[in-house]
C-alpha positions in Angstrom: 13.8 1.9 16.3 16.0 2.0 13.2 14.9 3.7 10.0 14.7 0.2 8.2 12.2 -0.9 10.8 10.2 2.3 10.2 10.2 1.8 6.5 9.1 -1.7 6.9 6.2 -0.5 9.1 5.2 2.3 6.6 5.3 -0.3 3.8 3.0 -2.4 5.7 0.6 0.3 6.4 0.5 1.4 2.9 -0.2 -2.2 1.7 -3.2 -2.4 4.1 -4.3 0.9 2.5 -4.0 -0.4 -0.9 -6.0 -3.5 0.1 -8.7 -1.4 1.8 -9.1 0.9 -1.4 -9.1 -2.2 -3.6 -11.8 -4.0 -1.9 -15.5 -3.4 -3.3 -18.7 -2.8 -1.4 -21.4 -5.5 -1.5 -23.9 -2.9 -2.9 -21.6 -1.5 -5.7 -19.2 -4.4 -6.9 -17.7 -2.4 -9.8 -14.4 -0.6 -9.3 -14.1 3.0 -10.8 -10.9 4.4 -12.4 -9.9 6.7 -9.4 -10.3 3.7 -7.1 -7.9 1.6 -9.2 -5.5 4.4 -9.7 -5.4 5.1 -5.9 -5.0 1.4 -5.1 -1.9 1.2 -7.7 -0.4 4.2 -6.3 -0.5 2.9 -2.7 0.7 -0.4 -3.8 3.7 1.1 -5.5 4.6 3.2 -2.5 4.3 0.3 -0.2 6.7 -1.8 -2.5 9.1 1.0 -2.6 9.0 1.6 1.2 9.5 -2.2 1.9 12.3 -2.5 -0.5 14.0 0.7 1.0 13.5 -1.0 4.5 15.0 -4.3 3.4 17.9 -2.5 1.7 18.7 -0.5 4.9 19.0 -3.7 6.8 
């Protein structure tokens, strides 16, 4: 396994985490500030890891 592949896998994992945090429950459809902030942080980390993985190829 190369480091580029590991970075791409980490980016995908973080993207899935961002999607999981962004989703709302059926009982409480409102998003709070911390939920939005965490989703944005995870999305940025996923984009950085994916870009780094692509650049390592």
